[in-house]
MILUM-20790 format. One record per residue (C-alpha): residue in three letters; x, y, z. Coordinates in pm, 1 decimal, decimal comma. Example, Ala and Ser with C-alpha at 12.3 -4.5 7.8 and 13.67 -1.06 7.14 Angstrom:
BEGIN
<pt><code>ala</code><px>1230,0</px><py>-450,0</py><pz>780,0</pz></pt>
<pt><code>ser</code><px>1367,0</px><py>-106,0</py><pz>714,0</pz></pt>
***
This chain:
BEGIN
<pt><code>met</code><px>12069,7</px><py>8857,5</py><pz>9442,6</pz></pt>
<pt><code>pro</code><px>11834,6</px><py>8831,7</py><pz>9743,6</pz></pt>
<pt><code>ser</code><px>11872,1</px><py>9141,6</py><pz>9955,9</pz></pt>
<pt><code>lys</code><px>11614,1</px><py>9113,1</py><pz>10231,0</pz></pt>
<pt><code>gly</code><px>11429,4</px><py>8838,7</py><pz>10413,3</pz></pt>
<pt><code>gly</code><px>11142,1</px><py>8661,0</py><pz>10250,2</pz></pt>
<pt><code>ile</code><px>10782,9</px><py>8587,9</py><pz>10337,1</pz></pt>
<pt><code>ser</code><px>10567,6</px><py>8284,4</py><pz>10259,7</pz></pt>
<pt><code>ile</code><px>10202,9</px><py>8316,0</py><pz>10157,5</pz></pt>
<pt><code>asp</code><px>9992,2</px><py>8022,7</py><pz>10033,9</pz></pt>
<pt><code>ala</code><px>10293,2</px><py>7809,6</py><pz>9929,9</pz></pt>
<pt><code>ile</code><px>10462,1</px><py>8098,8</py><pz>9748,1</pz></pt>
<pt><code>ile</code><px>10784,1</px><py>8248,9</py><pz>9881,9</pz></pt>
<pt><code>tyr</code><px>10842,8</px><py>8617,2</py><pz>9807,9</pz></pt>
<pt><code>tyr</code><px>11161,5</px><py>8815,3</py><pz>9859,4</pz></pt>
<pt><code>leu</code><px>11318,7</px><py>9140,8</py><pz>9747,1</pz></pt>
<pt><code>ala</code><px>11615,0</px><py>9100,4</py><pz>9517,1</pz></pt>
<pt><code>leu</code><px>11868,1</px><py>9351,2</py><pz>9393,9</pz></pt>
<pt><code>val</code><px>11906,2</px><py>9326,7</py><pz>9015,8</pz></pt>
<pt><code>asp</code><px>12120,3</px><py>9635,9</py><pz>8962,6</pz></pt>
<pt><code>arg</code><px>12317,1</px><py>9848,9</py><pz>9203,0</pz></pt>
<pt><code>asp</code><px>12001,1</px><py>10014,2</py><pz>9333,9</pz></pt>
<pt><code>arg</code><px>11706,1</px><py>9847,9</py><pz>9158,4</pz></pt>
<pt><code>phe</code><px>11483,6</px><py>9596,5</py><pz>9335,2</pz></pt>
<pt><code>val</code><px>11239,9</px><py>9337,0</py><pz>9206,2</pz></pt>
<pt><code>val</code><px>11011,9</px><py>9104,2</py><pz>9399,1</pz></pt>
<pt><code>val</code><px>11093,2</px><py>8741,7</py><pz>9326,7</pz></pt>
<pt><code>ser</code><px>10827,3</px><py>8480,4</py><pz>9384,4</pz></pt>
<pt><code>phe</code><px>10888,4</px><py>8106,9</py><pz>9404,5</pz></pt>
<pt><code>asp</code><px>10586,8</px><py>7876,9</py><pz>9386,2</pz></pt>
<pt><code>ile</code><px>10671,0</px><py>7575,6</py><pz>9601,2</pz></pt>
<pt><code>arg</code><px>10414,9</px><py>7352,7</py><pz>9424,8</pz></pt>
<pt><code>ser</code><px>10517,9</px><py>7424,0</py><pz>9064,6</pz></pt>
<pt><code>glu</code><px>10882,1</px><py>7509,5</py><pz>9148,8</pz></pt>
<pt><code>glu</code><px>10860,9</px><py>7817,3</py><pz>8925,8</pz></pt>
<pt><code>phe</code><px>11032,1</px><py>8152,2</py><pz>8979,5</pz></pt>
<pt><code>asn</code><px>10877,1</px><py>8480,8</py><pz>8874,9</pz></pt>
<pt><code>met</code><px>11035,7</px><py>8828,6</py><pz>8879,2</pz></pt>
<pt><code>ile</code><px>10796,4</px><py>9115,5</py><pz>8944,7</pz></pt>
<pt><code>gln</code><px>10907,3</px><py>9473,4</py><pz>8878,6</pz></pt>
<pt><code>val</code><px>10874,5</px><py>9705,0</py><pz>9179,1</pz></pt>
<pt><code>pro</code><px>10646,4</px><py>9997,2</py><pz>9084,4</pz></pt>
<pt><code>lys</code><px>10756,2</px><py>10359,5</py><pz>9106,7</pz></pt>
<pt><code>leu</code><px>10680,0</px><py>10419,4</py><pz>9471,1</pz></pt>
<pt><code>his</code><px>10628,4</px><py>10795,2</py><pz>9484,8</pz></pt>
<pt><code>glu</code><px>10678,6</px><py>11105,3</py><pz>9272,4</pz></pt>
<pt><code>asp</code><px>10985,1</px><py>11253,6</py><pz>9442,0</pz></pt>
<pt><code>ala</code><px>11198,0</px><py>10939,3</py><pz>9460,3</pz></pt>
<pt><code>pro</code><px>11384,6</px><py>10711,7</py><pz>9225,1</pz></pt>
<pt><code>val</code><px>11219,6</px><py>10385,2</py><pz>9124,0</pz></pt>
<pt><code>asp</code><px>11358,5</px><py>10206,7</py><pz>9428,2</pz></pt>
<pt><code>thr</code><px>11438,3</px><py>10294,0</py><pz>9786,6</pz></pt>
<pt><code>pro</code><px>11679,2</px><py>10122,4</py><pz>10027,3</pz></pt>
<pt><code>asp</code><px>11425,4</px><py>10136,5</py><pz>10312,5</pz></pt>
<pt><code>leu</code><px>11170,7</px><py>9930,3</py><pz>10121,6</pz></pt>
<pt><code>thr</code><px>11030,2</px><py>9637,7</py><pz>10322,2</pz></pt>
<pt><code>leu</code><px>10832,5</px><py>9336,7</py><pz>10202,0</pz></pt>
<pt><code>leu</code><px>10546,5</px><py>9237,4</py><pz>10435,3</pz></pt>
<pt><code>glu</code><px>10238,2</px><py>9021,2</py><pz>10439,2</pz></pt>
<pt><code>leu</code><px>9921,8</px><py>9226,4</py><pz>10478,8</pz></pt>
<pt><code>gly</code><px>9580,6</px><py>9073,0</py><pz>10437,2</pz></pt>
<pt><code>gly</code><px>9727,6</px><py>8756,8</py><pz>10288,2</pz></pt>
<pt><code>lys</code><px>9910,4</px><py>8945,5</py><pz>10011,7</pz></pt>
<pt><code>ala</code><px>10270,2</px><py>9047,0</py><pz>9953,0</pz></pt>
<pt><code>thr</code><px>10299,0</px><py>9419,5</py><pz>10024,6</pz></pt>
<pt><code>leu</code><px>10583,6</px><py>9665,6</py><pz>9984,9</pz></pt>
<pt><code>cys</code><px>10606,6</px><py>9925,4</py><pz>10258,8</pz></pt>
<pt><code>asp</code><px>10794,5</px><py>10247,4</py><pz>10189,1</pz></pt>
<pt><code>pro</code><px>10863,4</px><py>10477,0</py><pz>10487,3</pz></pt>
<pt><code>thr</code><px>11053,2</px><py>10739,0</py><pz>10280,1</pz></pt>
<pt><code>asn</code><px>10796,3</px><py>11013,2</py><pz>10349,8</pz></pt>
<pt><code>leu</code><px>10709,3</px><py>10909,7</py><pz>10704,6</pz></pt>
<pt><code>arg</code><px>10939,6</px><py>11154,1</py><pz>10882,4</pz></pt>
<pt><code>asp</code><px>10880,0</px><py>11462,1</py><pz>10664,2</pz></pt>
<pt><code>lys</code><px>10516,3</px><py>11416,5</py><pz>10558,6</pz></pt>
<pt><code>gly</code><px>10372,9</px><py>11155,9</py><pz>10798,3</pz></pt>
<pt><code>val</code><px>10294,9</px><py>10920,7</py><pz>10508,5</pz></pt>
<pt><code>leu</code><px>10361,4</px><py>10547,4</py><pz>10490,0</pz></pt>
<pt><code>ala</code><px>10318,9</px><py>10415,7</py><pz>10133,9</pz></pt>
<pt><code>leu</code><px>10194,5</px><py>10061,1</py><pz>10075,0</pz></pt>
<pt><code>trp</code><px>10202,4</px><py>9875,1</py><pz>9743,4</pz></pt>
<pt><code>thr</code><px>10010,9</px><py>9545,7</py><pz>9744,3</pz></pt>
<pt><code>leu</code><px>10067,8</px><py>9273,4</py><pz>9485,2</pz></pt>
<pt><code>glu</code><px>9707,7</px><py>9198,8</py><pz>9388,2</pz></pt>
<pt><code>asp</code><px>9783,0</px><py>8931,8</py><pz>9128,8</pz></pt>
<pt><code>val</code><px>10113,1</px><py>8748,1</py><pz>9088,7</pz></pt>
<pt><code>gly</code><px>10029,0</px><py>8623,6</py><pz>8738,3</pz></pt>
<pt><code>ser</code><px>9946,7</px><py>8964,9</py><pz>8591,2</pz></pt>
<pt><code>lys</code><px>10198,5</px><py>9140,2</py><pz>8819,7</pz></pt>
<pt><code>lys</code><px>9931,7</px><py>9396,1</py><pz>8914,0</pz></pt>
<pt><code>trp</code><px>9997,0</px><py>9631,7</py><pz>9209,5</pz></pt>
<pt><code>ser</code><px>9756,5</px><py>9853,2</py><pz>9402,9</pz></pt>
<pt><code>ser</code><px>9868,1</px><py>10141,3</py><pz>9621,5</pz></pt>
<pt><code>lys</code><px>9750,6</px><py>10294,5</py><pz>9944,7</pz></pt>
<pt><code>ser</code><px>9893,8</px><py>10577,0</py><pz>10153,4</pz></pt>
<pt><code>leu</code><px>9857,8</px><py>10573,1</py><pz>10528,6</pz></pt>
<pt><code>val</code><px>9856,8</px><py>10928,2</py><pz>10660,2</pz></pt>
<pt><code>leu</code><px>9928,0</px><py>10997,1</py><pz>11025,1</pz></pt>
<pt><code>lys</code><px>9700,5</px><py>11219,5</py><pz>11227,6</pz></pt>
<pt><code>pro</code><px>9854,0</px><py>11561,3</py><pz>11309,4</pz></pt>
<pt><code>ser</code><px>9875,4</px><py>11459,3</py><pz>11677,1</pz></pt>
<pt><code>gln</code><px>10095,4</px><py>11160,2</py><pz>11577,1</pz></pt>
<pt><code>leu</code><px>10351,7</px><py>11357,7</py><pz>11374,7</pz></pt>
<pt><code>pro</code><px>10574,0</px><py>11438,1</py><pz>11678,3</pz></pt>
<pt><code>leu</code><px>10634,8</px><py>11061,5</py><pz>11714,9</pz></pt>
<pt><code>val</code><px>10815,0</px><py>11049,6</py><pz>11377,5</pz></pt>
<pt><code>asp</code><px>10938,0</px><py>11401,4</py><pz>11297,9</pz></pt>
<pt><code>ser</code><px>11279,9</px><py>11378,8</py><pz>11465,8</pz></pt>
<pt><code>ile</code><px>11371,8</px><py>11009,4</py><pz>11425,6</pz></pt>
<pt><code>thr</code><px>11404,9</px><py>10797,0</py><pz>11111,9</pz></pt>
<pt><code>phe</code><px>11220,5</px><py>10465,8</py><pz>11143,4</pz></pt>
<pt><code>arg</code><px>11236,1</px><py>10134,7</py><pz>10955,7</pz></pt>
<pt><code>val</code><px>10938,7</px><py>9905,9</py><pz>10905,4</pz></pt>
<pt><code>lys</code><px>11015,0</px><py>9572,4</py><pz>11073,0</pz></pt>
<pt><code>gly</code><px>10705,5</px><py>9357,2</py><pz>11061,8</pz></pt>
<pt><code>thr</code><px>10332,0</px><py>9316,4</py><pz>11097,2</pz></pt>
<pt><code>thr</code><px>10089,9</px><py>9130,9</py><pz>11319,3</pz></pt>
<pt><code>gln</code><px>9799,1</px><py>8913,7</py><pz>11214,2</pz></pt>
<pt><code>asn</code><px>9557,6</px><py>9189,2</py><pz>11317,1</pz></pt>
<pt><code>gly</code><px>9706,6</px><py>9457,7</py><pz>11090,9</pz></pt>
<pt><code>lys</code><px>9957,3</px><py>9641,5</py><pz>11307,2</pz></pt>
<pt><code>val</code><px>10287,0</px><py>9753,3</py><pz>11158,0</pz></pt>
<pt><code>phe</code><px>10597,0</px><py>9779,8</py><pz>11378,9</pz></pt>
<pt><code>leu</code><px>10855,8</px><py>10049,0</py><pz>11318,1</pz></pt>
<pt><code>ile</code><px>11195,7</px><py>10067,9</py><pz>11486,5</pz></pt>
<pt><code>pro</code><px>11438,5</px><py>10360,3</py><pz>11492,4</pz></pt>
<pt><code>lys</code><px>11735,9</px><py>10336,8</py><pz>11258,9</pz></pt>
<pt><code>asp</code><px>11962,2</px><py>10460,4</py><pz>11539,3</pz></pt>
<pt><code>phe</code><px>12003,8</px><py>10308,9</py><pz>11883,8</pz></pt>
<pt><code>leu</code><px>11869,2</px><py>10591,9</py><pz>12098,6</pz></pt>
<pt><code>ser</code><px>11799,3</px><py>10616,3</py><pz>12468,4</pz></pt>
<pt><code>pro</code><px>11528,1</px><py>10575,9</py><pz>12582,6</pz></pt>
<pt><code>phe</code><px>11475,1</px><py>10307,4</py><pz>12319,4</pz></pt>
<pt><code>his</code><px>11125,6</px><py>10272,6</py><pz>12179,5</pz></pt>
<pt><code>ile</code><px>10933,8</px><py>10126,8</py><pz>11887,2</pz></pt>
<pt><code>leu</code><px>10612,6</px><py>10240,5</py><pz>11722,0</pz></pt>
<pt><code>ser</code><px>10304,4</px><py>10026,6</py><pz>11664,7</pz></pt>
<pt><code>tyr</code><px>10083,0</px><py>10155,4</py><pz>11383,0</pz></pt>
<pt><code>asp</code><px>9728,1</px><py>10018,3</py><pz>11371,7</pz></pt>
<pt><code>met</code><px>9628,4</px><py>10045,8</py><pz>11006,2</pz></pt>
<pt><code>gln</code><px>9258,9</px><py>9978,8</py><pz>11063,2</pz></pt>
<pt><code>asn</code><px>9218,4</px><py>10256,3</py><pz>11321,5</pz></pt>
<pt><code>asn</code><px>9490,2</px><py>10487,0</py><pz>11182,2</pz></pt>
<pt><code>asp</code><px>9641,6</px><py>10503,7</py><pz>11527,3</pz></pt>
<pt><code>met</code><px>10006,4</px><py>10500,9</py><pz>11631,8</pz></pt>
<pt><code>arg</code><px>10139,3</px><py>10409,6</py><pz>11972,7</pz></pt>
<pt><code>lys</code><px>10486,4</px><py>10455,8</py><pz>12119,8</pz></pt>
<pt><code>ile</code><px>10619,4</px><py>10156,0</py><pz>12313,9</pz></pt>
<pt><code>glu</code><px>10923,7</px><py>10221,8</py><pz>12531,6</pz></pt>
<pt><code>ile</code><px>11155,7</px><py>9924,4</py><pz>12575,5</pz></pt>
<pt><code>lys</code><px>11292,5</px><py>9918,1</py><pz>12929,5</pz></pt>
<pt><code>gly</code><px>11581,5</px><py>9721,5</py><pz>13075,0</pz></pt>
<pt><code>ile</code><px>11844,2</px><py>9792,7</py><pz>12811,0</pz></pt>
<pt><code>pro</code><px>12175,5</px><py>9852,0</py><pz>12990,7</pz></pt>
<pt><code>asp</code><px>12307,9</px><py>10208,2</py><pz>12956,5</pz></pt>
<pt><code>val</code><px>12646,1</px><py>10068,9</py><pz>12851,6</pz></pt>
<pt><code>trp</code><px>12486,4</px><py>9943,4</py><pz>12526,9</pz></pt>
<pt><code>phe</code><px>12399,1</px><py>10299,2</py><pz>12427,2</pz></pt>
<pt><code>asn</code><px>12755,6</px><py>10412,5</py><pz>12504,4</pz></pt>
<pt><code>met</code><px>12898,1</px><py>10124,6</py><pz>12297,5</pz></pt>
<pt><code>tyr</code><px>12681,3</px><py>10227,6</py><pz>12001,6</pz></pt>
<pt><code>glu</code><px>12818,8</px><py>10583,4</py><pz>12010,0</pz></pt>
<pt><code>glu</code><px>13182,0</px><py>10469,6</py><pz>12027,2</pz></pt>
<pt><code>ala</code><px>13186,8</px><py>10205,8</py><pz>11753,1</pz></pt>
<pt><code>asp</code><px>13019,2</px><py>10108,1</py><pz>11431,1</pz></pt>
<pt><code>leu</code><px>12766,9</px><py>9879,5</py><pz>11598,3</pz></pt>
<pt><code>his</code><px>12442,2</px><py>9754,1</py><pz>11452,4</pz></pt>
<pt><code>phe</code><px>12125,4</px><py>9642,9</py><pz>11623,2</pz></pt>
<pt><code>asp</code><px>11793,7</px><py>9498,4</py><pz>11526,7</pz></pt>
<pt><code>val</code><px>11476,1</px><py>9380,9</py><pz>11693,8</pz></pt>
<pt><code>met</code><px>11293,9</px><py>9048,1</py><pz>11681,7</pz></pt>
<pt><code>phe</code><px>10916,2</px><py>9018,2</py><pz>11700,0</pz></pt>
<pt><code>met</code><px>10701,6</px><py>8709,0</py><pz>11738,2</pz></pt>
<pt><code>asp</code><px>10345,6</px><py>8692,1</py><pz>11610,8</pz></pt>
<pt><code>gln</code><px>10064,0</px><py>8529,4</py><pz>11807,7</pz></pt>
<pt><code>ser</code><px>10152,5</px><py>8181,8</py><pz>11682,0</pz></pt>
<pt><code>glu</code><px>10509,6</px><py>8245,0</py><pz>11800,6</pz></pt>
<pt><code>ser</code><px>10648,4</px><py>8194,6</py><pz>11452,2</pz></pt>
<pt><code>pro</code><px>10950,8</px><py>8413,1</py><pz>11392,0</pz></pt>
<pt><code>ile</code><px>10889,8</px><py>8703,8</py><pz>11159,4</pz></pt>
<pt><code>tyr</code><px>11206,7</px><py>8777,2</py><pz>10959,1</pz></pt>
<pt><code>ile</code><px>11411,2</px><py>9020,1</py><pz>11160,1</pz></pt>
<pt><code>asp</code><px>11777,3</px><py>9015,9</py><pz>11249,9</pz></pt>
<pt><code>phe</code><px>11853,6</px><py>9013,0</py><pz>11620,9</pz></pt>
<pt><code>leu</code><px>12091,9</px><py>9233,2</py><pz>11817,3</pz></pt>
<pt><code>ser</code><px>12432,5</px><py>9193,7</py><pz>11663,8</pz></pt>
<pt><code>cys</code><px>12782,4</px><py>9332,1</py><pz>11674,4</pz></pt>
<pt><code>phe</code><px>12794,0</px><py>9347,8</py><pz>12052,7</pz></pt>
<pt><code>asp</code><px>13089,6</px><py>9190,7</py><pz>12226,1</pz></pt>
<pt><code>trp</code><px>12923,7</px><py>8931,4</py><pz>12447,6</pz></pt>
<pt><code>gly</code><px>13259,2</px><py>8831,1</py><pz>12604,4</pz></pt>
<pt><code>asp</code><px>13333,4</px><py>8826,3</py><pz>12975,2</pz></pt>
<pt><code>gly</code><px>13490,6</px><py>9173,9</py><pz>12971,0</pz></pt>
<pt><code>asp</code><px>13858,5</px><py>9071,5</py><pz>12985,8</pz></pt>
***
């Protein structure tokens, strides 16, 4: 069962699918040959089960890449697993380690990975709707993280989030203005206030 949005790379669609209660695989669908392929997700890190609910599928460098932020808050590490070859189902791994000066940006808030840009930046958004609201932009090539505060969000939205089981999300557009899979703000009552 597909569980998260897909990506398309060179006429192949990739998406994360849940095959058991908490076990993911990457499914690929080749548009040209109309063939499906299931690719086992590798064990992501030593102190975690095989799968993690915060796992995100991204395109990095023209390849499908799993991004695991499980150790970002506690250790300042963002784990990346890149699918090097679809046919042989071969993965390579890389850990991005924050500089000590960047750790205060992530040590008190849990973030989710939400997308990438064509020039190798990864966007992270907080899991909770906090004021002042901000996102993080992580430049993988320079190992640099930047905090971007989002202004103009009405204070009443933060109060609504505290009072009810509301959900939010953020939408990014890449330079070509193609939507990157991300849900938009939801669960707000957009009525006229009656």
